[in-house]
N, C-alpha and C positions, 0 to 999 in steps of 0.2 A: 576423643571417643565418647559415644552414647552411653547413656545409663544401661540400655538394655544390651549393648555390646559387652560391657564390663560383666552383667550379670549372666550373659551365656558363657563366657570365658571362665568365670568362677565356677559355674556348674561342670563344665567340663574338668577343671582341675580337682574337684571334688571327686568326680567320678573315678580319676586316675589313680587318687590316694585313698580312695575310701577304705580299703582294706586293713591300710595302716593306722587309721586314726578312729576308727568306729569301736575300739576296744576289744576286737578279736585277739585271743591268745595265739600268737606265732612265734614259734622258736626261731633260733637264729638262722638255721639252714633253710626253714621254709620262707622267711623273710627275704633271704638273699635271693632265693630262687624265684620268687615272685617279682622282685625288683628287676632282675636280669631279663625276665620275661616281658615286662613292660617296656624296656629299654630296646628289646629286640624287634617288637612288633611296629607297624605302621598305624598312625592315629590320623584323624580328621580333625586338625586343630582349628578351631574357630578364629576366623580373620588372621590366617597365617598362611604362608605358603610351605612352611614345615611339614614333615609327616613323621619326624622321630621326636624322642625325647631322651635327654641323656641322665646319667644318673644322679648328679648334681642338682639338675632341674627337679626331679620327682623329690629327692630328700629336702631340697629348699622349700617346696610347697607343703611338705609334712611339717616342716619346722615352723612355717608362716601360720598354719591354721591353729586357732585358738578356739574352735567351737562354734564360731559365727563364718557365715558363708562370707560375709563382706572382708573377712581377713584374706581371702583369696583372690580379690579384686586386683588387677593389673595395676601396679604403682605408676605414677607418672615419673617421668625422667626429672632427677634433682636439678638439671640444668635446663630444663625446659625454658624456652624463649631466649635463651642464650645461643649464640653462634660458637659452633666446634670449630669451624674454619679460621674466623678471624678473632683477634684477641679484643680486649675491651677497648683499646685506644683507637684499633682499625675500624672497629664497628661504629664507635662514636663518629669518626672521620667519614665513614661512607654515608651515615645519618645528616651529618652537617652538610655535605657536598649536595645531597639530594634535597634537602630544604632550600639550599641557596639556588639551585638549578633545577626547578620543578620540571620544566619541559625538556631536558636534556635526555638524551636515549643512554641505555646502560653503556655501550661502548665509549660515549663521552665522558661518563663519570669514571669509568676505569682508566681512561688516559689522565685525567685529572687527579686520581688516585695514585697512580705510578709515577707520576711527577713528584708528587709530595714524600711517598714513602721509598720510592726507588726500588720497588718490589714488583713483580708480576702475578696477575690474580685473573683467573678464568671467569669468563663470562658467566657459565651457569653457576658458579659460586655466588656471585655478585648478585645475580638475577634472583636466585633462591633467597638470599639474605633479604633483599628489599622486599620480596613479595611476602615473607614471612612476617616482616614488620608492616606491611599494608601500605608501602610507599611505592607500588609499582603504578598505581593509578591514584593520582593526587586529586582527581574532580570527585565532586560531591555526588552520590547516588541520586538519580532522578526520581522524582515523585509521580510516579504512574499509578493510575487507578482504573478499574474495570468500570464500564459506564454502559447505559442503555438509554435510548430515547424515551421519553414518556409517553407519547402517543405517535400513533401511525404518522408519516409524513412529517414529522418534527425533523429528523434528520436522514438523508441518504448518503451512503457511501458508493462510491462509483472508481473503477479502475479497469485495466485491460490486461488480459492473460494471453500469452503466446500459445496458439492451439496447433492442432496436427497439419501437416502439409497434405493437400488435396489436388486431384487433378482437373485444371481449368485450362481449356484452348491448348489442349496437348502439352501443357507443362504443369510441373508440380509447383504449386504455390503455396506459400506459408499463410497461416489464417490467424486472425486475433479475435478473441472473444471479449467483446466490450460488454460490461454488465453494470447494472445498478440495483442496489439492494436497501430496503427499507430497514433501519437500525432497530426500531422497536419490534417488528413482526418477523423479519428475516425473509421478507417475501422479496423476490425480484420484480422489481418494477418493470425493466426492460431489459433485454439482454439478446445477443445474436453473434453469430461467427461471419467476420468479414475479412476481405482481402487487405485492408489498410486500417490504420489506426489514426489517421488524420482528422483535423476537425470536422469537415463535412461529414464523414462517417458517424462521429461522435453526436453531432447535432441531430443527425437522423434519429439515433437511439434515443436521445434525450426528448425529442420532439414527442415520440411515441410513448415513451414513460408518462410525459404530461398529460397524453391524450387518453390514457386508459387508467391511470392511478392519481390522477390529480396532481396539484404543485406542492413540493416539499417547502419548508421553511428554511432549510440549510441543506446545501449540496457539499459535500467532503470530497475532495478529489485529489488527484497525484500531481506531481509537478512535471508532467510531461509537456511537449510543445503544445498540444491541442488543449489542454487544462489551462495553460498560462495565456492563451490568446484574448486579446482584447474584445474580440466579438463574444466570446463566451462569457466575459464580465458584462457587457452590455445586456446580453439575453437575460442573464440572471438578475441583473439590477432592473431591468423593465418589468419583469414578473414579481419583483419584490423577493427574491431568492438570495440569502446570503451566501455567496461563494467563498469556501474555506479551503486552503491548501494544506496539505501534510507538510510537516518540516521535512526537508532532505534528509536521507538517509535515517529516518525514524518510521520504519513502517508499522510499528507498534498500533499506532492509532487507526489503521485500517484492518483491523484484525478480523471483523466479520466478514468482509469482502474476501479476504485473504484465505480465511478458512473455508469459504464457499468455494472458492476456485479448487482448493483440494478435494472438496466432495465432487467436484465435476471430473477431476481427473482420476478419482477413484472408482466412482460408481457409473459414469456414463462414457468417458473416452476410453476405457480398459473394455468396453462391450460394444463399441461403435465400430462397425463394420462397412460403412459407405466409403464411396471414394470421390464424391462430387460435393460442391458447395450446398448445393440444395439437399442432398442425402444427410449432409451434416447438420443443418439447421431443422429439417425435418424432425429427424431423430431428438434432436436437443429439446425442441419445442414439446414433444410428446414426453420426454423424461421430466421436464421441468415442471408442466401442469399436471400430469397424472401421477407422478412418484414423488418428487420434491415438495411441492406446494401442500400436497395431501398427506405428507407424512409428518408425524409429531416431532416437533424440535426438542432436542435434549436439554438445550439452556431455558426454552420459554415454556415448555409443557404443553403446548398448543402447535396446531398445524399452521404453517405461516400464512396461509389463506383466512383460517379462522380468527387468527390473531389480528390481522389486517382489517378484517371487514367487522370486527366486534366495536368499532368505534368510528363508524361512518361519519359521525357529526363532526369530526376533526378533520376530515378532508377539505381541502380547498380546490374547487373545480377549477380547471382550466379555461380561460375567457374564450368566446366564440371566435375571436380574432388572433388565434394563438399562432397561426402560421406568420402573422404579420410581425410577430415580436422577433422572429428568427432571420428577418431580413439584413443584409449587409447595408451599411451606410458609406456612401462616397462623397466627399466633399469636392463641389466643383464652382467655378465660376462661370456664369451666363456670359456668353460673348456676345458682341454688339449685334450679330446678325441673329441672335436668340438661340444660337445652338449651345448644345452640351454633350461633350463625347464621353461615353461610357464603354468600357471593355471593347473599344474598336468600333463602336456604333455611335451613330450622330442623331441626338434628340433636338426637338423643338420646345423651349420654354416659354412662359407667357410674356408678353412685352414690358410687363411692369418688373420683370425680375432681371432685366438687362442690366448688367454690371454687377450684381449682386453675388455674394458667395452663398450658395444653398446646399443643403443635404439631399442627396438621393438615395431613396431606400429601394431595394430591389432584391429578389431572390436570385441566386447563383444560377439555378437551374433556368430561370426564365428573366435574363437580364431586359428583355424587350419591353416587360411590363415595370416601368419604374415610376416612383411616385417622387413628387419635388416638395421639399419643406423649407420653408423660410420663416425663420422667427416662431417656430413650433405651430406654424400655421401651413395646413395642406392646400397646395395649389393643383391639384389633381394630379393624374397620370402624364408622363410625357408622351409626345407622339414623335414617332420616327420621322426624319427629314426626308420629304419627297420632293426632289429638286423639280421635277417636272411640273408639279402644282405650284410650286414658288414662283416659277417663272410666269404664272399666269394671274397670279394675286395682285391685285392694285394697292399701292400703299401710299397713305398721306405723308406729308412732311413731318408730322407728329408722331410716327411709328404707330398709328393706328391702323387696324385692318380693315380693309373695306370689303363688305360681303359680296360685291361686284366682282365676279371672275370673268376674264375674257373667255370667250368661247374657243375651243379647241381647235375648230375648223372656222375659217372666215370665207366670206364671197370675195374676198381682195385678191385680184390677180395681178401680182406685180410683173414688172418687163414688159407689159402690154401698151401699145400706143391708145390714146381715145379715138 
């Protein structure tokens, strides 16, 4: 019980016995009548569910009072800290079993205890006893500290929130809000509602964030399949971005993005009345730019937009070839006929790469535009195989192409006599 609670109880007790201890002259009949009246009425007793006071309780307070309000403080139990259910030997045995079996459940401890003492014990009694001794959680408390990035784009946090269902192609489809927040300013660098939370969709959001807000130094993400992909690791590493994954079942590290998701639910989704994905994203973008980014944040004391733009010298601009960093890489061996097969399509590689293992970089949306890399050197873009052209190309025995091409139409007329 806290000191304030003890004071509150002492003041109440003094208000009950005030007429008896303030020196007022009361004859025996009047004192008895006053005592009966106090026992008959209902009281609002602080920190107690009772509403009545007994005669012995009131007289006990009168006897307890010595002129100081502290004398009416509630006294601690003389057996505080000791179990009233278990004797000393049983209590010591329970503690010993718990120390020896730190990872054992309460049921397991009870079974071991009953085998030793040949007595039955209730689960609740053993549980309360262990909890009062601080033996229910044997692990040490984790050292968690509130933090904030020093500058804009020092750290981005990213996560996915399950959104409302919308009508799409005649069916109700679930949406996902993919968002990235700047830890220093709380500015949303990129966000949008999508019908999927896969890697392809997330990379689209990430690329938009890089184009509009620059490159972060660290990207803090969850442990979902999209965030654990090797392709995302490659994209981050190629842009000198440290990719950090949150520890499983430890959401405290992503507190800022989780708190922003709560703001979206309370301030935007409760007022959203659209039906399509376009309505959802149009309304969301307007709310984000006109309301959230322009409203003073309670933690920083500034609007997210003003705090982010106050240190523009810290922003690392995205490179001009940013799109190339998002290309996928496939490992292929160039066949003897110079061909490479990629996603069901056949391409032609330079002659010098025949028999070599090369890296083919391409965009998933445009796989026909693939660049071939060998030993970190680019050999240009691959050409689709044209069988009709290849049948007319003259080749030397050293596999060097001859620029002379046989004409498609010849004057030769086969099957005729001279």
